[in-house]
mmCIF file of the N, C-alpha and C atoms, coordinates in Angstrom:
data_MODEL
# 
_entry.id   MODEL 
# 
loop_
_atom_site.group_PDB 
_atom_site.id 
_atom_site.type_symbol 
_atom_site.label_atom_id 
_atom_site.label_alt_id 
_atom_site.label_comp_id 
_atom_site.label_asym_id 
_atom_site.label_entity_id 
_atom_site.label_seq_id 
_atom_site.pdbx_PDB_ins_code 
_atom_site.Cartn_x 
_atom_site.Cartn_y 
_atom_site.Cartn_z 
_atom_site.occupancy 
_atom_site.B_iso_or_equiv 
_atom_site.pdbx_formal_charge 
_atom_site.auth_seq_id 
_atom_site.auth_comp_id 
_atom_site.auth_asym_id 
_atom_site.auth_atom_id 
_atom_site.pdbx_PDB_model_num 
ATOM 1   N N  . MET A 1 1  ? -10.792 1.401   -21.819 1.00 0.00 ? 1  MET A N  1 
ATOM 2   C CA . MET A 1 1  ? -10.669 1.029   -20.565 1.00 0.00 ? 1  MET A CA 1 
ATOM 3   C C  . MET A 1 1  ? -12.171 1.091   -19.895 1.00 0.00 ? 1  MET A C  1 
ATOM 4   N N  . ASP A 1 2  ? -13.171 1.282   -20.635 1.00 0.00 ? 2  ASP A N  1 
ATOM 5   C CA . ASP A 1 2  ? -14.505 1.380   -20.281 1.00 0.00 ? 2  ASP A CA 1 
ATOM 6   C C  . ASP A 1 2  ? -14.723 -0.354  -19.365 1.00 0.00 ? 2  ASP A C  1 
ATOM 7   N N  . ASP A 1 3  ? -14.460 -1.179  -19.858 1.00 0.00 ? 3  ASP A N  1 
ATOM 8   C CA . ASP A 1 3  ? -14.727 -2.531  -19.194 1.00 0.00 ? 3  ASP A CA 1 
ATOM 9   C C  . ASP A 1 3  ? -13.594 -3.039  -18.203 1.00 0.00 ? 3  ASP A C  1 
ATOM 10  N N  . TRP A 1 4  ? -12.705 -2.248  -17.970 1.00 0.00 ? 4  TRP A N  1 
ATOM 11  C CA . TRP A 1 4  ? -11.485 -2.429  -17.127 1.00 0.00 ? 4  TRP A CA 1 
ATOM 12  C C  . TRP A 1 4  ? -11.841 -1.935  -15.600 1.00 0.00 ? 4  TRP A C  1 
ATOM 13  N N  . THR A 1 5  ? -11.674 -2.415  -14.565 1.00 0.00 ? 5  THR A N  1 
ATOM 14  C CA . THR A 1 5  ? -11.620 -1.974  -13.318 1.00 0.00 ? 5  THR A CA 1 
ATOM 15  C C  . THR A 1 5  ? -10.523 -1.499  -12.637 1.00 0.00 ? 5  THR A C  1 
ATOM 16  N N  . ARG A 1 6  ? -10.830 -0.305  -12.013 1.00 0.00 ? 6  ARG A N  1 
ATOM 17  C CA . ARG A 1 6  ? -9.569  0.240   -11.054 1.00 0.00 ? 6  ARG A CA 1 
ATOM 18  C C  . ARG A 1 6  ? -9.334  -0.737  -9.872  1.00 0.00 ? 6  ARG A C  1 
ATOM 19  N N  . ILE A 1 7  ? -8.546  -1.291  -9.540  1.00 0.00 ? 7  ILE A N  1 
ATOM 20  C CA . ILE A 1 7  ? -8.350  -1.882  -8.414  1.00 0.00 ? 7  ILE A CA 1 
ATOM 21  C C  . ILE A 1 7  ? -7.299  -1.439  -7.266  1.00 0.00 ? 7  ILE A C  1 
ATOM 22  N N  . TYR A 1 8  ? -6.358  -0.516  -7.770  1.00 0.00 ? 8  TYR A N  1 
ATOM 23  C CA . TYR A 1 8  ? -5.428  0.242   -7.036  1.00 0.00 ? 8  TYR A CA 1 
ATOM 24  C C  . TYR A 1 8  ? -5.119  1.662   -7.311  1.00 0.00 ? 8  TYR A C  1 
ATOM 25  N N  . GLU A 1 9  ? -4.630  2.507   -6.209  1.00 0.00 ? 9  GLU A N  1 
ATOM 26  C CA . GLU A 1 9  ? -4.088  3.759   -6.675  1.00 0.00 ? 9  GLU A CA 1 
ATOM 27  C C  . GLU A 1 9  ? -3.394  4.332   -5.388  1.00 0.00 ? 9  GLU A C  1 
ATOM 28  N N  . SER A 1 10 ? -2.440  5.055   -5.980  1.00 0.00 ? 10 SER A N  1 
ATOM 29  C CA . SER A 1 10 ? -1.426  5.431   -5.108  1.00 0.00 ? 10 SER A CA 1 
ATOM 30  C C  . SER A 1 10 ? -0.751  6.608   -5.536  1.00 0.00 ? 10 SER A C  1 
ATOM 31  N N  . ASP A 1 11 ? -0.222  7.706   -4.832  1.00 0.00 ? 11 ASP A N  1 
ATOM 32  C CA . ASP A 1 11 ? 0.439   8.872   -5.291  1.00 0.00 ? 11 ASP A CA 1 
ATOM 33  C C  . ASP A 1 11 ? 1.874   8.529   -5.301  1.00 0.00 ? 11 ASP A C  1 
ATOM 34  N N  . GLN A 1 12 ? 2.247   7.307   -4.935  1.00 0.00 ? 12 GLN A N  1 
ATOM 35  C CA . GLN A 1 12 ? 3.635   6.941   -4.955  1.00 0.00 ? 12 GLN A CA 1 
ATOM 36  C C  . GLN A 1 12 ? 4.129   6.113   -6.301  1.00 0.00 ? 12 GLN A C  1 
ATOM 37  N N  . ALA A 1 13 ? 4.779   6.419   -7.069  1.00 0.00 ? 13 ALA A N  1 
ATOM 38  C CA . ALA A 1 13 ? 5.046   5.601   -8.226  1.00 0.00 ? 13 ALA A CA 1 
ATOM 39  C C  . ALA A 1 13 ? 5.586   4.276   -7.917  1.00 0.00 ? 13 ALA A C  1 
ATOM 40  N N  . TRP A 1 14 ? 6.462   3.999   -6.984  1.00 0.00 ? 14 TRP A N  1 
ATOM 41  C CA . TRP A 1 14 ? 7.098   2.873   -6.698  1.00 0.00 ? 14 TRP A CA 1 
ATOM 42  C C  . TRP A 1 14 ? 6.215   1.890   -6.186  1.00 0.00 ? 14 TRP A C  1 
ATOM 43  N N  . GLN A 1 15 ? 5.295   2.358   -5.409  1.00 0.00 ? 15 GLN A N  1 
ATOM 44  C CA . GLN A 1 15 ? 4.351   1.454   -4.676  1.00 0.00 ? 15 GLN A CA 1 
ATOM 45  C C  . GLN A 1 15 ? 3.416   0.821   -6.062  1.00 0.00 ? 15 GLN A C  1 
ATOM 46  N N  . ALA A 1 16 ? 2.878   1.697   -6.826  1.00 0.00 ? 16 ALA A N  1 
ATOM 47  C CA . ALA A 1 16 ? 2.118   1.337   -8.064  1.00 0.00 ? 16 ALA A CA 1 
ATOM 48  C C  . ALA A 1 16 ? 2.869   0.273   -8.869  1.00 0.00 ? 16 ALA A C  1 
ATOM 49  N N  . GLY A 1 17 ? 4.059   0.895   -9.112  1.00 0.00 ? 17 GLY A N  1 
ATOM 50  C CA . GLY A 1 17 ? 5.018   -0.231  -9.570  1.00 0.00 ? 17 GLY A CA 1 
ATOM 51  C C  . GLY A 1 17 ? 5.162   -1.373  -9.513  1.00 0.00 ? 17 GLY A C  1 
ATOM 52  N N  . LEU A 1 18 ? 5.359   -1.644  -7.972  1.00 0.00 ? 18 LEU A N  1 
ATOM 53  C CA . LEU A 1 18 ? 5.476   -2.811  -7.412  1.00 0.00 ? 18 LEU A CA 1 
ATOM 54  C C  . LEU A 1 18 ? 4.116   -4.021  -7.339  1.00 0.00 ? 18 LEU A C  1 
ATOM 55  N N  . ILE A 1 19 ? 3.037   -3.167  -7.221  1.00 0.00 ? 19 ILE A N  1 
ATOM 56  C CA . ILE A 1 19 ? 1.617   -3.819  -7.762  1.00 0.00 ? 19 ILE A CA 1 
ATOM 57  C C  . ILE A 1 19 ? 1.380   -4.185  -8.819  1.00 0.00 ? 19 ILE A C  1 
ATOM 58  N N  . GLU A 1 20 ? 1.816   -3.312  -9.918  1.00 0.00 ? 20 GLU A N  1 
ATOM 59  C CA . GLU A 1 20 ? 1.933   -3.602  -11.373 1.00 0.00 ? 20 GLU A CA 1 
ATOM 60  C C  . GLU A 1 20 ? 2.903   -4.905  -11.603 1.00 0.00 ? 20 GLU A C  1 
ATOM 61  N N  . GLY A 1 21 ? 3.770   -5.016  -10.975 1.00 0.00 ? 21 GLY A N  1 
ATOM 62  C CA . GLY A 1 21 ? 5.038   -6.247  -11.428 1.00 0.00 ? 21 GLY A CA 1 
ATOM 63  C C  . GLY A 1 21 ? 4.460   -7.431  -10.354 1.00 0.00 ? 21 GLY A C  1 
ATOM 64  N N  . LEU A 1 22 ? 3.768   -7.281  -9.626  1.00 0.00 ? 22 LEU A N  1 
ATOM 65  C CA . LEU A 1 22 ? 3.260   -8.631  -8.955  1.00 0.00 ? 22 LEU A CA 1 
ATOM 66  C C  . LEU A 1 22 ? 2.220   -9.021  -9.934  1.00 0.00 ? 22 LEU A C  1 
ATOM 67  N N  . LEU A 1 23 ? 1.183   -8.161  -10.088 1.00 0.00 ? 23 LEU A N  1 
ATOM 68  C CA . LEU A 1 23 ? 0.105   -8.829  -11.128 1.00 0.00 ? 23 LEU A CA 1 
ATOM 69  C C  . LEU A 1 23 ? 0.542   -9.295  -12.547 1.00 0.00 ? 23 LEU A C  1 
ATOM 70  N N  . ARG A 1 24 ? 1.703   -8.738  -13.021 1.00 0.00 ? 24 ARG A N  1 
ATOM 71  C CA . ARG A 1 24 ? 2.126   -8.985  -14.330 1.00 0.00 ? 24 ARG A CA 1 
ATOM 72  C C  . ARG A 1 24 ? 3.253   -10.397 -14.067 1.00 0.00 ? 24 ARG A C  1 
ATOM 73  N N  . GLU A 1 25 ? 3.830   -10.644 -12.584 1.00 0.00 ? 25 GLU A N  1 
ATOM 74  C CA . GLU A 1 25 ? 4.583   -11.935 -12.679 1.00 0.00 ? 25 GLU A CA 1 
ATOM 75  C C  . GLU A 1 25 ? 3.181   -13.199 -12.200 1.00 0.00 ? 25 GLU A C  1 
ATOM 76  N N  . GLU A 1 26 ? 1.958   -12.825 -11.917 1.00 0.00 ? 26 GLU A N  1 
ATOM 77  C CA . GLU A 1 26 ? 0.974   -13.537 -12.035 1.00 0.00 ? 26 GLU A CA 1 
ATOM 78  C C  . GLU A 1 26 ? 0.153   -14.068 -13.242 1.00 0.00 ? 26 GLU A C  1 
ATOM 79  N N  . ASP A 1 27 ? 0.718   -13.419 -14.463 1.00 0.00 ? 27 ASP A N  1 
ATOM 80  C CA . ASP A 1 27 ? 0.150   -13.329 -15.577 1.00 0.00 ? 27 ASP A CA 1 
ATOM 81  C C  . ASP A 1 27 ? -1.401  -12.590 -15.570 1.00 0.00 ? 27 ASP A C  1 
ATOM 82  N N  . ILE A 1 28 ? -1.705  -11.698 -14.903 1.00 0.00 ? 28 ILE A N  1 
ATOM 83  C CA . ILE A 1 28 ? -2.929  -10.997 -14.938 1.00 0.00 ? 28 ILE A CA 1 
ATOM 84  C C  . ILE A 1 28 ? -2.717  -9.800  -15.712 1.00 0.00 ? 28 ILE A C  1 
ATOM 85  N N  . PRO A 1 29 ? -3.174  -9.589  -16.732 1.00 0.00 ? 29 PRO A N  1 
ATOM 86  C CA . PRO A 1 29 ? -2.983  -8.323  -17.547 1.00 0.00 ? 29 PRO A CA 1 
ATOM 87  C C  . PRO A 1 29 ? -3.463  -6.906  -16.853 1.00 0.00 ? 29 PRO A C  1 
ATOM 88  N N  . CYS A 1 30 ? -2.745  -5.863  -16.698 1.00 0.00 ? 30 CYS A N  1 
ATOM 89  C CA . CYS A 1 30 ? -3.101  -4.797  -16.053 1.00 0.00 ? 30 CYS A CA 1 
ATOM 90  C C  . CYS A 1 30 ? -2.580  -3.589  -16.787 1.00 0.00 ? 30 CYS A C  1 
ATOM 91  N N  . VAL A 1 31 ? -3.177  -2.447  -16.406 1.00 0.00 ? 31 VAL A N  1 
ATOM 92  C CA . VAL A 1 31 ? -2.826  -1.185  -17.152 1.00 0.00 ? 31 VAL A CA 1 
ATOM 93  C C  . VAL A 1 31 ? -2.514  -0.123  -15.965 1.00 0.00 ? 31 VAL A C  1 
ATOM 94  N N  . MET A 1 32 ? -1.244  0.688   -15.942 1.00 0.00 ? 32 MET A N  1 
ATOM 95  C CA . MET A 1 32 ? -1.390  1.584   -14.933 1.00 0.00 ? 32 MET A CA 1 
ATOM 96  C C  . MET A 1 32 ? -1.564  2.899   -15.686 1.00 0.00 ? 32 MET A C  1 
ATOM 97  N N  . LEU A 1 33 ? -2.298  3.665   -15.177 1.00 0.00 ? 33 LEU A N  1 
ATOM 98  C CA . LEU A 1 33 ? -2.746  4.966   -15.663 1.00 0.00 ? 33 LEU A CA 1 
ATOM 99  C C  . LEU A 1 33 ? -2.217  6.005   -14.635 1.00 0.00 ? 33 LEU A C  1 
ATOM 100 N N  . ASN A 1 34 ? -1.222  7.009   -15.267 1.00 0.00 ? 34 ASN A N  1 
ATOM 101 C CA . ASN A 1 34 ? -0.349  7.752   -14.715 1.00 0.00 ? 34 ASN A CA 1 
ATOM 102 C C  . ASN A 1 34 ? -1.393  9.345   -14.571 1.00 0.00 ? 34 ASN A C  1 
ATOM 103 N N  . LYS A 1 35 ? -2.077  9.670   -13.513 1.00 0.00 ? 35 LYS A N  1 
ATOM 104 C CA . LYS A 1 35 ? -2.847  10.977  -13.381 1.00 0.00 ? 35 LYS A CA 1 
ATOM 105 C C  . LYS A 1 35 ? -2.228  11.963  -12.899 1.00 0.00 ? 35 LYS A C  1 
ATOM 106 N N  . GLN A 1 36 ? -0.876  11.755  -12.551 1.00 0.00 ? 36 GLN A N  1 
ATOM 107 C CA . GLN A 1 36 ? -0.044  12.903  -12.150 1.00 0.00 ? 36 GLN A CA 1 
ATOM 108 C C  . GLN A 1 36 ? 0.319   14.045  -12.672 1.00 0.00 ? 36 GLN A C  1 
ATOM 109 N N  . ASP A 1 37 ? 0.473   15.124  -11.979 1.00 0.00 ? 37 ASP A N  1 
ATOM 110 C CA . ASP A 1 37 ? 1.057   16.407  -12.778 1.00 0.00 ? 37 ASP A CA 1 
ATOM 111 C C  . ASP A 1 37 ? 2.413   15.911  -13.119 1.00 0.00 ? 37 ASP A C  1 
ATOM 112 N N  . SER A 1 38 ? 2.987   16.350  -14.342 1.00 0.00 ? 38 SER A N  1 
ATOM 113 C CA . SER A 1 38 ? 4.197   15.851  -14.824 1.00 0.00 ? 38 SER A CA 1 
ATOM 114 C C  . SER A 1 38 ? 5.138   16.757  -13.978 1.00 0.00 ? 38 SER A C  1 
ATOM 115 N N  . LEU A 1 39 ? 4.884   17.831  -13.839 1.00 0.00 ? 39 LEU A N  1 
ATOM 116 C CA . LEU A 1 39 ? 5.869   18.825  -13.318 1.00 0.00 ? 39 LEU A CA 1 
ATOM 117 C C  . LEU A 1 39 ? 5.958   18.465  -11.476 1.00 0.00 ? 39 LEU A C  1 
ATOM 118 N N  . TYR A 1 40 ? 4.951   18.429  -10.933 1.00 0.00 ? 40 TYR A N  1 
ATOM 119 C CA . TYR A 1 40 ? 4.514   18.566  -9.417  1.00 0.00 ? 40 TYR A CA 1 
ATOM 120 C C  . TYR A 1 40 ? 4.248   17.162  -8.862  1.00 0.00 ? 40 TYR A C  1 
ATOM 121 N N  . HIS A 1 41 ? 4.366   16.162  -9.650  1.00 0.00 ? 41 HIS A N  1 
ATOM 122 C CA . HIS A 1 41 ? 3.952   14.892  -9.371  1.00 0.00 ? 41 HIS A CA 1 
ATOM 123 C C  . HIS A 1 41 ? 2.930   14.798  -8.501  1.00 0.00 ? 41 HIS A C  1 
ATOM 124 N N  . ILE A 1 42 ? 1.669   15.674  -8.416  1.00 0.00 ? 42 ILE A N  1 
ATOM 125 C CA . ILE A 1 42 ? 0.680   15.705  -7.594  1.00 0.00 ? 42 ILE A CA 1 
ATOM 126 C C  . ILE A 1 42 ? -0.342  15.032  -8.580  1.00 0.00 ? 42 ILE A C  1 
ATOM 127 N N  . GLY A 1 43 ? -1.280  14.103  -7.631  1.00 0.00 ? 43 GLY A N  1 
ATOM 128 C CA . GLY A 1 43 ? -2.205  13.224  -8.333  1.00 0.00 ? 43 GLY A CA 1 
ATOM 129 C C  . GLY A 1 43 ? -1.821  11.804  -8.098  1.00 0.00 ? 43 GLY A C  1 
ATOM 130 N N  . MET A 1 44 ? -2.574  11.103  -8.744  1.00 0.00 ? 44 MET A N  1 
ATOM 131 C CA . MET A 1 44 ? -2.351  9.168   -8.551  1.00 0.00 ? 44 MET A CA 1 
ATOM 132 C C  . MET A 1 44 ? -2.015  8.742   -9.519  1.00 0.00 ? 44 MET A C  1 
ATOM 133 N N  . LEU A 1 45 ? -1.455  7.484   -9.385  1.00 0.00 ? 45 LEU A N  1 
ATOM 134 C CA . LEU A 1 45 ? -1.391  6.266   -10.274 1.00 0.00 ? 45 LEU A CA 1 
ATOM 135 C C  . LEU A 1 45 ? -2.568  5.449   -10.257 1.00 0.00 ? 45 LEU A C  1 
ATOM 136 N N  . GLU A 1 46 ? -3.082  5.195   -11.112 1.00 0.00 ? 46 GLU A N  1 
ATOM 137 C CA . GLU A 1 46 ? -4.210  4.054   -10.956 1.00 0.00 ? 46 GLU A CA 1 
ATOM 138 C C  . GLU A 1 46 ? -3.848  2.596   -11.806 1.00 0.00 ? 46 GLU A C  1 
ATOM 139 N N  . ILE A 1 47 ? -4.282  1.680   -11.228 1.00 0.00 ? 47 ILE A N  1 
ATOM 140 C CA . ILE A 1 47 ? -4.035  0.622   -11.675 1.00 0.00 ? 47 ILE A CA 1 
ATOM 141 C C  . ILE A 1 47 ? -5.490  -0.412  -12.121 1.00 0.00 ? 47 ILE A C  1 
ATOM 142 N N  . TYR A 1 48 ? -5.429  -0.737  -13.362 1.00 0.00 ? 48 TYR A N  1 
ATOM 143 C CA . TYR A 1 48 ? -6.816  -1.522  -13.998 1.00 0.00 ? 48 TYR A CA 1 
ATOM 144 C C  . TYR A 1 48 ? -6.488  -2.759  -14.113 1.00 0.00 ? 48 TYR A C  1 
ATOM 145 N N  . VAL A 1 49 ? -7.614  -3.736  -14.033 1.00 0.00 ? 49 VAL A N  1 
ATOM 146 C CA . VAL A 1 49 ? -7.627  -5.182  -14.473 1.00 0.00 ? 49 VAL A CA 1 
ATOM 147 C C  . VAL A 1 49 ? -8.846  -5.395  -15.131 1.00 0.00 ? 49 VAL A C  1 
ATOM 148 N N  . ARG A 1 50 ? -8.766  -6.546  -15.938 1.00 0.00 ? 50 ARG A N  1 
ATOM 149 C CA . ARG A 1 50 ? -10.221 -6.585  -16.565 1.00 0.00 ? 50 ARG A CA 1 
ATOM 150 C C  . ARG A 1 50 ? -11.016 -7.318  -15.507 1.00 0.00 ? 50 ARG A C  1 
ATOM 151 N N  . PRO A 1 51 ? -12.392 -7.229  -15.530 1.00 0.00 ? 51 PRO A N  1 
ATOM 152 C CA . PRO A 1 51 ? -13.631 -7.533  -14.555 1.00 0.00 ? 51 PRO A CA 1 
ATOM 153 C C  . PRO A 1 51 ? -13.403 -9.068  -14.014 1.00 0.00 ? 51 PRO A C  1 
ATOM 154 N N  . GLU A 1 52 ? -12.797 -9.860  -15.014 1.00 0.00 ? 52 GLU A N  1 
ATOM 155 C CA . GLU A 1 52 ? -12.882 -11.233 -14.396 1.00 0.00 ? 52 GLU A CA 1 
ATOM 156 C C  . GLU A 1 52 ? -11.446 -11.577 -13.339 1.00 0.00 ? 52 GLU A C  1 
ATOM 157 N N  . ASP A 1 53 ? -10.560 -10.466 -13.538 1.00 0.00 ? 53 ASP A N  1 
ATOM 158 C CA . ASP A 1 53 ? -9.316  -10.664 -12.875 1.00 0.00 ? 53 ASP A CA 1 
ATOM 159 C C  . ASP A 1 53 ? -9.504  -10.143 -11.684 1.00 0.00 ? 53 ASP A C  1 
ATOM 160 N N  . VAL A 1 54 ? -10.283 -9.336  -11.172 1.00 0.00 ? 54 VAL A N  1 
ATOM 161 C CA . VAL A 1 54 ? -10.698 -8.436  -9.961  1.00 0.00 ? 54 VAL A CA 1 
ATOM 162 C C  . VAL A 1 54 ? -10.283 -9.364  -8.644  1.00 0.00 ? 54 VAL A C  1 
ATOM 163 N N  . ILE A 1 55 ? -11.059 -10.330 -8.537  1.00 0.00 ? 55 ILE A N  1 
ATOM 164 C CA . ILE A 1 55 ? -10.928 -10.977 -7.406  1.00 0.00 ? 55 ILE A CA 1 
ATOM 165 C C  . ILE A 1 55 ? -9.482  -11.632 -7.115  1.00 0.00 ? 55 ILE A C  1 
ATOM 166 N N  . ARG A 1 56 ? -9.016  -12.261 -8.096  1.00 0.00 ? 56 ARG A N  1 
ATOM 167 C CA . ARG A 1 56 ? -7.905  -12.746 -8.287  1.00 0.00 ? 56 ARG A CA 1 
ATOM 168 C C  . ARG A 1 56 ? -6.599  -11.650 -7.849  1.00 0.00 ? 56 ARG A C  1 
ATOM 169 N N  . ALA A 1 57 ? -6.430  -10.567 -8.607  1.00 0.00 ? 57 ALA A N  1 
ATOM 170 C CA . ALA A 1 57 ? -5.941  -9.563  -8.439  1.00 0.00 ? 57 ALA A CA 1 
ATOM 171 C C  . ALA A 1 57 ? -5.945  -8.755  -6.731  1.00 0.00 ? 57 ALA A C  1 
ATOM 172 N N  . MET A 1 58 ? -6.902  -8.670  -6.366  1.00 0.00 ? 58 MET A N  1 
ATOM 173 C CA . MET A 1 58 ? -7.106  -8.257  -4.998  1.00 0.00 ? 58 MET A CA 1 
ATOM 174 C C  . MET A 1 58 ? -6.435  -9.069  -3.929  1.00 0.00 ? 58 MET A C  1 
ATOM 175 N N  . ASN A 1 59 ? -6.548  -10.488 -4.195  1.00 0.00 ? 59 ASN A N  1 
ATOM 176 C CA . ASN A 1 59 ? -6.066  -11.448 -3.293  1.00 0.00 ? 59 ASN A CA 1 
ATOM 177 C C  . ASN A 1 59 ? -4.524  -11.359 -3.589  1.00 0.00 ? 59 ASN A C  1 
ATOM 178 N N  . ILE A 1 60 ? -4.038  -11.102 -4.468  1.00 0.00 ? 60 ILE A N  1 
ATOM 179 C CA . ILE A 1 60 ? -2.766  -11.499 -4.779  1.00 0.00 ? 60 ILE A CA 1 
ATOM 180 C C  . ILE A 1 60 ? -1.924  -9.820  -4.060  1.00 0.00 ? 60 ILE A C  1 
ATOM 181 N N  . ILE A 1 61 ? -2.893  -8.727  -4.149  1.00 0.00 ? 61 ILE A N  1 
ATOM 182 C CA . ILE A 1 61 ? -2.278  -7.644  -3.354  1.00 0.00 ? 61 ILE A CA 1 
ATOM 183 C C  . ILE A 1 61 ? -2.134  -7.669  -2.050  1.00 0.00 ? 61 ILE A C  1 
ATOM 184 N N  . ARG A 1 62 ? -3.439  -8.123  -1.586  1.00 0.00 ? 62 ARG A N  1 
ATOM 185 C CA . ARG A 1 62 ? -3.845  -8.351  -0.217  1.00 0.00 ? 62 ARG A CA 1 
ATOM 186 C C  . ARG A 1 62 ? -2.723  -9.239  0.466   1.00 0.00 ? 62 ARG A C  1 
ATOM 187 N N  . GLU A 1 63 ? -2.400  -10.324 -0.046  1.00 0.00 ? 63 GLU A N  1 
ATOM 188 C CA . GLU A 1 63 ? -1.331  -11.478 0.400   1.00 0.00 ? 63 GLU A CA 1 
ATOM 189 C C  . GLU A 1 63 ? 0.098   -11.175 0.273   1.00 0.00 ? 63 GLU A C  1 
ATOM 190 N N  . ARG A 1 64 ? 0.546   -10.440 -0.861  1.00 0.00 ? 64 ARG A N  1 
ATOM 191 C CA . ARG A 1 64 ? 2.063   -10.116 -1.274  1.00 0.00 ? 64 ARG A CA 1 
ATOM 192 C C  . ARG A 1 64 ? 2.558   -8.877  -1.003  1.00 0.00 ? 64 ARG A C  1 
ATOM 193 N N  . ALA A 1 65 ? 1.506   -7.873  -0.933  1.00 0.00 ? 65 ALA A N  1 
ATOM 194 C CA . ALA A 1 65 ? 1.986   -6.524  -0.991  1.00 0.00 ? 65 ALA A CA 1 
ATOM 195 C C  . ALA A 1 65 ? 1.844   -5.842  0.518   1.00 0.00 ? 65 ALA A C  1 
ATOM 196 N N  . SER A 1 66 ? 1.435   -6.799  1.401   1.00 0.00 ? 66 SER A N  1 
ATOM 197 C CA . SER A 1 66 ? 1.464   -6.455  2.834   1.00 0.00 ? 66 SER A CA 1 
ATOM 198 C C  . SER A 1 66 ? 2.671   -6.418  3.464   1.00 0.00 ? 66 SER A C  1 
# 
């Protein structure tokens, strides 16, 4: 994950899942990292993309997830 860039984070699993799905629909490789505590669900879910996909991914999130 050293060369990947975090572009989104949420404490809501459904929101992070929605963003991950949007990116995959557009053929943008992405990884969701779950940093939530498994018992209390406190923490964040983070989505990462490759550096060359950052601008495109951010545009998709801004246009389609609003």
